[in-house]
Structures are given as C-alpha cells and as structure tokens.
N, C-alpha and C positions, 0 to 999 in steps of 0.2 A: 590539597589531599587528593590522592587520586583512590579511584573506587578500587575494588579486587579485580575486576576483568582489566583495566587499566592498566594496573601494575604488572599483570599475568600476561598482557604482551608486549611489553618494555623489555621483560627478560630475555626474550630469544635475540634481539636487540645489542644485549651486551656483550653477544657472544659474535654475533655474523657481521658486524659492523668491522671489527678490527681483520677477523676473517676474510673478507670483501675487500677492504685493505688490501690484505697483504698476498690474495690473488690477483689483483689486476695489476701491481707491481712487479708478480712473479711471470704473468702472464707479458709483459711488456720486454721483460728482461729475457727470459728462456724461451720464449717464441715466436715473438715478433723480435728480439735480437735489436732491440731497439731502449738505449736508456733515457728516459725521462730527465726534463729539467729538473733543477734538486728544488726550484720551488714547487713543483709539482708531487716529486717526492716527499716534502716536508706535507704538504694537502694531506696526500695519503695515508702517511702516518700516525699525524698527531690528530685530525680534525675525527675521525672515527675512535679514536682511542677520547680527546675528551666528548662526545657524545654519548660513548660506552660509560663513562665516569657519569656523568650527569644521571642515566638511564637510571643505571643502578644507585646513585645518591636518593633519587625521587622511588626507587621499588624500595629498598630499606629504609624509607622512613615512613612508607606505606605498610613496611612489615612491624615495625615495633610499636607502629599506633594499636595491633589485633592484640589478643588473648595471648599467652604464652603457647597455650595448644594449638594455637591456630595460626601459629605463624611458616608459613610456607608457602610459596606460591610454583605450580608447576605449571609449564608451557609447553605442549605439545607442539613441535615445527612438522611433522609429517610422520608416517608409519613406514620405519625404518624396513620392517621385514615385518613377514607372516607367513607361517607354516601349519600343517597339520589338516585333521579331518574329525570335523562332528565335534566330542569333546575333547579329542586330541589335541590341542591347540597350543601352537609357540608364536608370540609378537614381540615384538620390541618397536617402539617410537623412537627418534631422535625427540628425545627431550629434555627440559632444561628444570634444574630444583632451584628454587632460591629460599634458601633456609637461615637461620641466625648465622651457622657458621660458615655458610659458602659465600654470603651474603658478606663477611666481615674480611674473609680471603682476599672476594673480590675486590673490593673498594681497596685495599694495601695491597693489593696487586697492578690496578690500572693507575693508581696515584703516584707508584713506585716507579714503573713503566712510562708511564707519561715525562717525568722527574730524568731520566735516563736517556728517551728520545731527544729531547731537548737540549740537551747535553752532548747527545749524540752528532746531531747536527751540526755545531760547530768542530767536534772531535775533528770524527767523520774527512770532515772539509778540510783539514790538515794534515790527512793521508795523504803520502806522497808515495807510500810503497808502489811497486809495480806487481803485488798483489792486492793489490785496496781496492776498493768498489763500493761507491756512496750506496747506490741505488742497492746493491746486493747486499750490503748490509742489514737496510732497514727491512727489504723483503724477509729474510733469517728474523729480525727480531719480531716482527708484527705477527711471525708464525711463531713463535716460540709464542709470546702474548694469548697467540687465540687459543694454540694445544691446553695451556695454562688453565682458562677459561672454560675451555671444551672438561677439562680433567677437574674441577672447582663445579662447575656447575652440573655435571651432569648426572643425569636422576636414574640412569638406570648401567648397571655392569659394562654392557658395550661401549655404552658412548663415552663412560670412565676409561674405559681400556683403550680407545680410539685416542684422548684425550692424554692418554699417560705415554702409549708410545709415539705419536707426536712431540710431546716435551723434549722425550728424548731424544730424539732423531735431530730436533731442532736446539738443543743443545750441542751435540756435536758438533751439526755444521757450525754454531758460533765458535766452538772451542778452535776448530780447526779453519778460521775465516781467513785469517794469513797463513794460506797453503804452503808458502815457500818457508818457512819457518819450522825448522824439523823438527823441535820438541813439540809445538804445538800441532803437527800434522799427526805425530805417534801420539799423543794425548785423546787426539780428536777419533784418531783409529780404538786408542783402547775404550774410549768413552762410547763407542758403535757397539763394540762388541759386548761388552757388561750391559748395555741397557738393552740390546739384542737377549741375555741369558735374561734378566730382569721382566722385560716384558714377557719371556716363555712362563717365568715363572709365577707372575701376576695370574696371566691366561691359567695357567693349570689350575689355580686355587680359583676361579674363578669358575671356570667349566665344572669342579670339583663341588662348588654352591650349588650351582644348577642341579646338577647331578642327585644330591643330596636331597634337594627339596623338591624336585619332580615330581618322584613318586608320592607325595601325598596331598598333589592338588594342582592348581592352574600351573602350567610352567611360563613363570610370569620370571622377568629379570630387573624389575624395578626394586630401587632401595628399599621403598617401603614392604613389600611384598617378601625381601627376603629379610630384613629384620623382625615382621612380624611370624615368619611360617618356621624363624632357626630354631626358637625355642625346643618341638618337642624331639628334635634329633640332638640336641645337646650330648646325649651320652650315648648315641651311635661308633660303634666302636670298628674297625676293619685289624686285621693282621697281615704283617711284613713279612719280609724275609727273614727265615729262622726264628718263627712263631713269637716276633713282637707284638703285643695287642696295643693298640695307642686307639684314641678319640681323632675322629675323621674331622672334626673341630679343629681341635688343635692343630692339627695337619695343614687346614687350610689355611687358617689364622695364621701360623707361622710363614708361608707360602706368602700371605699379605705384606708379614712384617718386613723377614727379609728383601723383598721387594722394596719397599719403603726405605729399608737399611742402605741399601744399595744409593738409590736416588739420593740421599740425603747424606751420603760419606759416613758412613758410621760403621764402625766394627760389626761385621771382617770385611768393611767394603770400604774403608778409611782412605786410599787412594783414589779415590773415584774423582776426587775435583782436582787431581794433580794435572799442572799441567795449562792450567784455565790461566795463568797468569801471563803465558806467551800469544794471547789473542790482545785484540785492544780492550780498550778499558769499557767502554760500551757494554763490550760482549761479555766479559767477567760477570759483571753487574747482572746483566740478565739471567747467567747462569745460576748466580744464588738466589734468583726468583724459583726458577727453572727444579733446582736441588731442596728447597723448602714445601714443594709437594709432596714429600715424603712423609712430613709431620702430617699435611694433610690429610692423606692415606689414613695414617692409622688413628685419626681421631674422626675421618669419617666410618670407619669399620670399629668404633671403639664400642660396639654391641655384640661382636665377637671376641675382642682382644679382654673384656670386663670376664670372660668366661672360660678363658683360659690363663691361670694364675701363672703356672708356668711360663708361658712364652712373656707375662707382664715381668717378671722378675727376668727374664733376658734382655727385656728393652731396655728394663732400667740397668743393667749391668753393662748395658752395651753402650747406653748412654756416655753413663759417669766415665768407661774406661775412654772412650772417645772425646768427651772435653779436656780430660788431662792431655790424651795424646796431640788435639789440636792445641793447644796450649803451648806445650811443649816446642811442639812443630813451626809455631809462632815466633815463640823463642830463638828458633834454632834458622829460622830462616833471613836473608838476607836482601832479598827483592822485597820490594815494601808492595803490591801489591799479592804477593805468596802470601804476607806476614793477612791480611787483611781475608784471604781467603782459609788459610787455617782459623783465623780466631771465629769466621762466620761457620766452620765445621764444629768448631768446637761451642758455639752458643747453641748448633742444632742440636748439641749433646746434650745438654739441659732440658730443651725441650722433649727429648727421648725420655730421659728421666721421670719427666711429668709426666709421660703417659706410661711408665712402667710403672707410678705409684697410682694411675689412675685420676691423677688431679689435669684434668683436658683443660680446664680453662684458663692452667697456668702454661699448659702449652702450645695451646693458641696465643694465647699474651706474648710467650716468649719467641713463636713464629712471627707475630707484627714486628716485635722491634729488631729481631735480628733483621729480617728481608732490608728494612727501612734505614736502618740504621746503617751496617754493611753494605747498603749497595750504594747509600750517597756515600762512605766511606771510601772506597772506591771508586767512586766521580773523584770524589777530592785527591785521591792520591793521585790521577791523572791529569788534574792540573799541574800537581806539584812535577810530576815526571817531564810534563809538554817544558814549563817552567825553563827545567834542567835540560832540556836538549836530549829528552830521552834515556836520563841517567836514572835508575831502577836501587842502584845500590845503596840502603842506609847509610852506611858508612862512609862516604863521599859526599 
C-alpha cells in the first residue's frame, strides 16, 4: 500500500504520461515532418496509457483505504500564474485533484481508451484511403485522452477550462479525421463552432464565479475554495435588462449546465454528435468518451446545481426528452454506427435525469455503463462493417 506522499506524487503522471506520448508523436509528425514506424507509434500510444492506468489503480487503492472525509489527493505540478500586490493577490497552480469522483471516471476513461487503442492498431492498419494517417490518428486520440484527463483531474477552474477546451478541439479533429468525406468535414466544422460557443459559455460562468467570490476573501480559483466560499453568496441577485431580477448563482449554474448539455448532445444541442458515424470507428468511440465529460462537469459542480431547483428541473426535463429523442432517432437510422451513437445520446439522457433528480451516484453509474458499453459496441460494429466490405446499412 502506498503512503500519502507516494500516492500524491503518482497523480501528475496519470495525466502527463499520455500527454507526453501525444506531444512526441505530434512533434515528429507536424514539425519534423517525418512519420514514425508503426511499432513506435504503438509504443508511444499504449505504453503511457498502460502506466497511467496502473498509477490510477494504485492511487485509487490508497484512496479507498482512507476515511471518507480524507479521500482526496492534491498534486501541484507548478505554479501556473501569480498576480497582485500585498494582500490583493491571485494565484493558480497547474494542479490535479484525485478524489472518488475523478478516480472512478479516470479508471473508466483509461480502460476504455486502452481497448480503443488496441482495436485501432489493427483497424487503422487496414485504412487505405487517400486521407488516412496511422500516426495522425493516434496523435489525435492521445490528445483527446490527455485533455479528458486534464479536465477530470483538474484541481481549479483554469485547469478544468483548459481540459474542456482541449477535449472539444480534439473531438472535432477526430470527427473530421477523414477530411475528404464531405459529411464528416461539415460535422467537424459544426462541432468546432459549437465547441467555441460552449467554451465561451463555460469561461463566462467561471469568470462570474471568480468575480462573485473575489470580493469576500482571497482570489482563489481552486475547487475547494469555490465550494467553501459560495454559501454566503447564494442569495445575491442582479438586475437584467427590462428590470428582471435573477439570482447570480442561478445564472452561473445555468451557463455551466448548458455547456455540459452541449458537450453531451442533450437538448437543445441534440445535434452535437451528428456526423460522427462518418469518421473512423475508433474515432467515434473516442468521441463517446469526450461526450461523457458533460455529465462529469455537472457532477463536479453539483454543489451549485443543488442550490438551484429551477435549473435542476430543467436538467431533468432535458435529459428525459433527449432520452426519448435519441431512442426514436436510433429507430429511424439505417447506419449501424449512427444507431449506436443515437443510443449513446439516449443513455446520456438518463444520466441527466439522475442529475436533475439529485441522484449523482446513479448519474455516475449510468456514465460508466454508457461509456464502456457504447464504446465497445461501436468497436464491434466496426468489425462487422469491415467483414462486410464497408457495408453500414443494417437492411443489407
């Protein structure tokens, strides 16, 4: 069993190892302009993920041995930025937080990604299209995985925002991987535009949180400081145009929830994952992982959501309607991968219903099931399509 210091030191490597693998592959491909051998691509892709998963398992085992109130490990890599004079100071660290919520999601994401990578080694080796790219695919996939880990393990608002932006950008790259596919290219552009809007929405909510809390204490953006300092400001209000008075916390929470709904393709953004079916099958499976981060974001900021009953009701209704719409869309689809994408969106809807009802343990359980089952089913669909010489229509 690891002691506290050893477990804390491992947390950074859960994120940094896949990120270093992605950086090395990107450097050789886009800067040196020289592709690596496929064996080296496999090593730089899978070995960091394997060690990251082992470190996550070791950290999680150490975590569950502690008392419930002590189950958190903070690992500061470096001081990201520091501003201010005298008592008016602001600082933010590039730091990671490993607790039960982030630990469970990290294990699921790493295990599922490893399966996708192993499958992708064989699948992408058979890709003979003119716009194919073996190393390019795994560079994108490793970047998506690293961004998801930064988001999930981020200890403060700035790190979470960086991971959120990276996840959206990487997903758009995966959707448009086959850039000569017109539908895929249009879907990638649509995804990029939506992600820019969602990023701005989430950034605005985080800036609002910082502004709300900065007047009553230290200018801190860590999750623990935000959660501890929000209580005195729950009833603060502001006046919108036309004399409409609203609670500030409700507005900020709504911005976070809308960003999460956009990432997980919930109403009113149910079109967010359309077009993924025209990308490589492993890319579609990776997009399912990135789409699940919307559920994680809501669970991470549950301390805000539970204080806004109106927003909770909206989340529940959006999830319920999306579950029905996703199921109906799956019935109407003829493309095998598109059917599974629609089912994944429907399953995410059930998780949002649980969030809207305040049952966050059920939401996490649904996230785990949806990510692992739907990603693996998409890989199985890819094997069927390959054996049928690219045929995707279930009627044939």
